[in-house]
C-alpha positions as CSV (number, residue, x, y, z in Angstrom):
1,M,-61.3,8.1,-98.8
2,S,-59.8,5.9,-101.6
3,A,-56.9,7.4,-103.7
4,D,-58.5,5.7,-106.7
5,K,-61.8,7.5,-106.5
6,V,-62.7,9.1,-109.8
7,T,-63.7,12.8,-109.5
8,G,-64.7,15.5,-111.9
9,P,-66.5,14.9,-115.2
10,A,-65.3,11.3,-115.4
11,S,-67.3,10.5,-112.2
12,Y,-70.4,10.7,-114.4
13,F,-69.1,8.1,-117.0
14,P,-70.6,4.9,-115.4
15,S,-74.1,6.4,-115.2
16,I,-73.8,7.9,-118.7
17,E,-72.8,4.5,-120.2
18,K,-75.6,2.8,-118.4
19,K,-78.3,5.4,-119.3
20,Y,-77.4,5.9,-122.9
21,G,-76.1,2.4,-123.8
22,Q,-72.9,3.5,-125.4
23,P,-69.3,3.6,-124.1
24,I,-67.7,7.0,-123.5
25,S,-65.5,6.4,-126.5
26,H,-68.6,6.5,-128.7
27,W,-69.6,10.0,-127.5
28,K,-66.0,11.2,-127.8
29,S,-65.9,10.0,-131.4
30,L,-68.9,12.2,-132.1
31,L,-67.2,15.2,-130.6
32,A,-64.0,14.4,-132.6
33,A,-66.1,14.8,-135.8
34,M,-66.8,18.5,-134.8
35,P,-63.4,20.2,-135.2
36,G,-63.5,23.8,-134.3
37,A,-66.8,23.5,-132.5
38,K,-67.3,25.5,-129.2
39,H,-68.0,23.8,-125.9
40,S,-71.7,25.0,-126.1
41,E,-72.1,23.7,-129.7
42,M,-70.8,20.2,-128.6
43,V,-73.2,20.1,-125.6
44,A,-76.1,21.2,-127.8
45,M,-75.4,18.4,-130.3
46,L,-75.4,15.7,-127.6
47,K,-78.6,17.1,-126.2
48,S,-80.5,17.7,-129.4
49,D,-79.3,14.7,-131.5
50,H,-79.0,12.1,-128.7
51,A,-81.5,13.3,-126.0
52,M,-78.7,13.5,-123.5
53,G,-79.2,15.5,-120.3
54,H,-77.3,18.8,-119.9
55,G,-75.1,17.6,-117.0
56,H,-74.1,14.4,-118.8
57,A,-73.4,16.2,-122.0
58,T,-71.4,18.9,-120.2
59,A,-69.3,16.2,-118.4
60,I,-68.4,14.4,-121.6
61,V,-67.6,17.6,-123.5
62,A,-65.5,19.0,-120.6
63,H,-63.5,15.8,-120.3
64,Y,-63.0,15.6,-124.1
65,R,-61.8,19.2,-124.4
66,A,-59.4,18.8,-121.5
67,E,-57.9,15.7,-123.0
68,H,-57.3,17.5,-126.3
69,G,-56.1,20.8,-124.8
70,L,-59.1,22.7,-126.1
């Protein structure tokens, strides 16, 4: 097992970028425009406004919120 293997929410990032055609930074910038939003509200926005699957949306939101101490 490689010590460099990505785990957790970030392990979804390559497939998210491929499927939705945008870098993860794009999705995180959309979340940054939602100060004070709850986890579920952020997930709902990605799903409804961008047709993102639940697992992918949850992975991005979880990673974003962990990075920002939310």
